[in-house]
C-alpha positions in Angstrom: -16.6 25.4 14.3 -15.7 24.8 10.7 -17.9 26.0 7.9 -19.3 23.0 5.9 -18.0 22.9 2.3 -20.7 23.8 -0.2 -21.5 21.8 -3.4 -20.5 24.8 -5.5 -17.0 25.0 -3.8 -16.5 21.2 -4.3 -17.4 21.4 -8.0 -15.1 24.4 -8.5 -12.2 22.5 -6.9 -13.0 19.4 -9.0 -13.1 21.3 -12.3 -9.9 23.2 -11.7 -8.0 20.1 -10.4 -9.2 17.9 -13.2 -8.1 20.5 -15.7 -4.7 20.6 -14.0 -4.4 16.8 -14.1 -5.3 16.8 -17.8 -2.6 19.3 -18.6 -0.1 17.2 -16.6 -1.1 14.1 -18.5 -0.5 15.9 -21.8 3.2 16.3 -20.7 3.9 13.2 -18.5 3.0 9.9 -20.0 1.7 7.4 -17.4 2.6 8.0 -13.8 -1.1 8.9 -13.1 -0.7 7.8 -9.5 2.2 10.2 -8.9 0.4 13.1 -10.6 -2.8 12.7 -8.6 -0.8 12.5 -5.3 1.1 15.7 -6.2 -2.2 17.5 -6.7 -3.6 16.2 -3.4 -0.4 17.1 -1.6 -0.5 20.7 -2.9 -4.0 21.4 -1.6 -3.3 19.6 1.6 -0.1 21.6 2.2 1.9 18.4 2.4 5.2 17.1 1.0 5.9 14.0 -1.1 8.7 11.5 -1.0 9.2 9.7 -4.3 11.2 6.5 -4.7 12.0 5.2 -8.1 14.7 4.6 -10.7 16.2 7.5 -12.6 14.6 8.7 -15.8 10.9 8.2 -14.8 9.8 11.9 -15.3 9.8 12.8 -11.6 11.5 16.2 -12.3 9.3 16.8 -15.3 6.1 16.1 -13.3 6.8 18.7 -10.6 8.2 21.3 -13.1 5.1 21.0 -15.3 2.9 21.3 -12.2 4.7 24.6 -11.4 4.0 25.9 -14.9 0.3 24.9 -14.7 0.0 26.8 -11.4 2.2 29.8 -12.3 4.5 29.0 -9.4 8.2 29.1 -8.9 10.2 25.9 -9.2 13.7 25.1 -8.0 15.7 21.9 -8.3 18.3 21.2 -5.7 20.8 18.3 -6.3 21.7 16.9 -2.9 25.3 15.7 -2.6 27.4 14.6 0.4 29.3 17.9 0.3 26.2 20.1 0.4 26.0 22.7 3.2 22.9 24.1 4.9 23.8 27.5 3.5 23.6 26.0 0.0 20.0 25.3 0.7 18.6 28.1 2.8 21.1 30.9 2.2 23.6 32.8 4.3 24.7 36.1 5.6 27.3 37.9 3.5 29.7 40.7 4.8 29.8 43.9 2.7 33.3 45.5 3.3 32.3 48.8 1.7 29.3 49.3 3.9 30.7 47.5 7.0 27.5 45.5 7.3 26.0 42.1 6.6 23.3 41.3 4.1 21.2 38.1 3.7 21.5 36.1 0.6 18.5 33.8 0.3 19.0 30.2 -1.0 17.1 28.1 -3.5 14.6 26.9 -0.8 12.7 30.2 -1.4 10.4 28.9 -4.1 6.9 27.4 -4.2 8.0 23.9 -5.4 11.3 22.4 -4.4 12.7 19.2 -6.0 15.1 17.8 -3.5 16.8 15.4 -5.8 18.4 12.3 -4.2 17.7 13.6 -0.7 19.4 10.6 0.9 22.8 11.8 -0.3 22.7 14.9 1.9 24.4 14.9 5.3 22.5 15.3 8.6 23.0 19.1 8.9 21.4 19.7 5.5 18.5 17.3 6.2 17.8 19.2 9.5 17.7 22.5 7.7 15.2 21.1 5.2 13.2 19.7 8.1 12.6 23.1 9.6 11.5 24.4 6.1 9.1 21.5 5.6 7.5 21.5 9.1 7.6 25.2 10.1 7.4 26.6 6.5 10.2 29.0 7.5 14.0 29.1 7.6 16.4 30.7 10.1 19.5 32.5 8.7 21.6 33.9 11.5 19.2 35.5 14.0 16.5 36.2 11.4 13.6 34.0 10.5 12.1 34.2 7.1 8.7 32.7 6.1 8.5 30.7 2.9 6.3 31.4 0.0 2.8 29.8 -0.1 2.0 27.4 -1.5 5.1 25.5 -0.6 5.8 21.9 -1.4 8.9 19.7 -1.3 9.1 16.7 -3.5 12.1 14.6 -2.5 13.4 11.7 -4.5 15.3 8.7 -3.5 17.2 6.3 -5.8 16.6 2.8 -4.6 19.4 1.3 -6.7 22.5 2.8 -5.2 23.6 2.8 -1.6 27.1 4.2 -1.7 27.5 7.7 -0.3 23.9 7.8 1.0 22.5 8.7 4.4 19.4 7.1 5.7 16.6 9.7 6.3 15.8 10.0 10.0 12.4 8.9 11.2 11.6 12.4 12.3 12.1 13.7 8.7 10.3 10.8 7.1 7.3 11.5 9.3 7.0 15.0 7.8 6.1 13.7 4.4 2.4 13.4 3.6 3.0 10.7 1.0 5.7 8.2 0.0 5.0 7.3 -3.6 6.6 4.4 -5.4 7.2 5.1 -9.1 7.3 2.2 -11.5 8.6 1.7 -15.0 6.1 2.5 -17.8 4.5 -0.3 -19.7 5.1 -1.0 -23.4 2.4 1.3 -24.8 3.3 4.2 -22.5 7.0 3.9 -23.3 6.2 3.8 -27.0 4.2 7.1 -26.6 7.2 8.6 -24.8 9.5 7.7 -27.7 7.1 9.1 -30.3 6.7 12.4 -28.4 10.4 13.0 -27.9 11.6 11.9 -31.3 8.7 13.2 -33.5 6.5 15.8 -31.9 8.5 17.1 -28.9 7.1 17.6 -25.4 4.0 19.8 -25.3 4.0 22.9 -23.1 1.4 22.8 -20.4 -1.2 25.5 -20.2 -1.7 27.7 -17.1 -4.8 26.6 -15.2 -4.4 27.9 -11.7 -3.0 30.9 -10.0 -1.3 30.9 -6.5 -4.4 32.6 -5.1 -6.7 29.9 -6.5 -4.4 27.1 -5.1 -4.5 28.7 -1.6 -8.2 29.0 -1.9 -8.6 25.3 -2.7 -6.3 24.5 0.2 -8.6 26.5 2.5 -11.5 24.2 1.3 -9.8 21.0 2.5 -10.5 21.3 6.3 -14.2 21.9 5.5 -14.7 18.6 3.8 -16.9 16.4 6.1 -15.3 13.4 7.7 -17.8 11.0 9.3 -17.1 10.0 13.0 -17.2 6.3 12.0 -14.6 7.0 9.4 -12.5 8.9 11.9 -12.6 5.9 14.2 -11.6 3.6 11.3 -8.6 5.8 10.5 -7.5 5.8 14.2 -7.8 2.0 14.4 -5.9 1.5 11.2 -3.0 3.6 12.4 -3.0 2.3 15.9 -2.9 -1.3 14.6 0.5 -0.6 13.2 1.8 -0.1 16.7 0.4 -3.4 18.0 1.2 -5.6 15.0 3.3 -8.7 15.5 6.4 -7.5 17.4 8.6 -9.7 15.3 7.6 -7.8 12.2 7.5 -4.1 13.2 9.8 -2.2 15.5 7.8 1.0 15.4 4.4 1.9 13.9 3.0 5.1 12.6 2.7 8.2 14.9 -0.4 10.3 15.5 1.0 12.5 12.6 0.2 9.5 10.4 -3.4 9.7 11.6 -3.7 13.4 10.8 -2.0 12.9 7.5 -4.3 10.1 6.4 -7.4 12.1 7.4 -6.2 15.3 5.7 -5.2 13.5 2.5 -8.6 11.7 2.4 -10.3 15.1 2.5 -8.1 16.3 -0.2 -8.9 13.4 -2.5 -12.6 13.8 -1.8 -12.3 17.5 -2.8 -10.4 16.6 -5.9 -13.2 14.2 -6.9 -15.8 16.9 -6.3 -17.3 15.6 -3.1 -18.1 17.5 0.1 -17.5 14.4 2.2 -15.0 11.6 2.6 -16.0 8.0 1.7 -14.2 4.8 2.9 -12.7 4.3 -0.6 -10.7 7.5 -0.2 -9.0 6.0 2.8 -8.4 2.7 1.1 -6.8 4.5 -1.9 -4.4 6.5 0.3 -3.5 4.5 3.4 -0.4 2.9 1.8 1.0 6.2 0.5 0.4 7.9 3.8 1.8 5.1 6.1 4.4 3.1 4.3 7.3 5.4 5.2 6.2 5.6 8.9 6.8 1.9 9.6 10.1 0.5 10.7 10.4 -3.2 10.0 12.3 -5.6 12.2 15.3 -7.6 10.9 13.1 -10.7 11.0 10.6 -9.1 8.6 13.3 -7.9 6.3 14.9 -11.4 6.3 11.5 -12.8 5.3 11.3 -10.2 2.4 8.2 -8.5 3.9 7.5 -5.0 2.9 5.6 -2.1 4.6 2.9 -2.5 1.8 2.4 -6.2 2.6 2.0 -5.5 6.3 -0.4 -2.6 5.7 -2.5 -4.8 3.4 -2.7 -7.4 6.2 -3.8 -4.8 8.7 -6.4 -3.3 6.4 -8.0 -6.6 5.6 -8.2 -7.4 9.3 -10.3 -4.3 10.1 -13.9 -4.1 9.2 -14.6 -1.2 6.8 -17.0 1.3 8.4 -20.5 2.0 7.1 -20.9 5.7 6.3 -24.3 7.2 5.6 -24.2 10.0 3.1 -27.0 12.5 3.1 -27.3 15.1 0.4 
């Protein structure tokens, strides 16, 4: 039986996460949606897949978040010639001692930026898959746990297709969110120009420690999720499996159900609540499910998108009534 989250714990989480978000916004102009999803993913122990054009501050966002939380950040540029050992490490023979030693790879950090992950071959993607799901890597016959908290933010460039490898569905399913990053508007881009040319980028202040992040993550399972809202989440995810067969080849798996429920709890905690409301689910269901849907050729030919199909599904379901008692 889980211990109910107290109002004091919820307010502690809200205050710390709001301060962290404020510091992120001091450095990254715009991209509020991405910044909020990163914070939710950290406390939900999830990973984030980001799709957007180059130059939209994706690297800066995660690097700044690592500074705010006093955590280690590593960036890995994925290329077609990358090997699993370049990611997780390898065993090195020492002739003088006549023995092997283990050299750990860049995956041993708190925050990993997997840049252009779809350029990596299948062997590298499978090595990353173990790290993401099991939070451990295997080098030779030894298994090494990864550092907590651990988050992978993978980026995909939607413009180029040469030299890329489509991510397998099994790996896409391991991401808590898929976030679409858009270009900044006129005012945001003007602020970016002024900061870079006149003032320079501000340095974010440290707000959280690793122990505090882990404590906030332990709060998430204790956020209350009403049974009516649980049923709504299940219906929403299951409807992706029974949608028009000429539109979807495959719907979201039960991992999508778990991800949406967990993310809704994380968003509720970030907003200082001890309970989830329907608006939390409405805010997150596209980010949680868009990468778990496989569209048919007919749907692609009609220029349908996962988001448009999810909108249609959500509007067809009656939003549950949740009674909140303080």
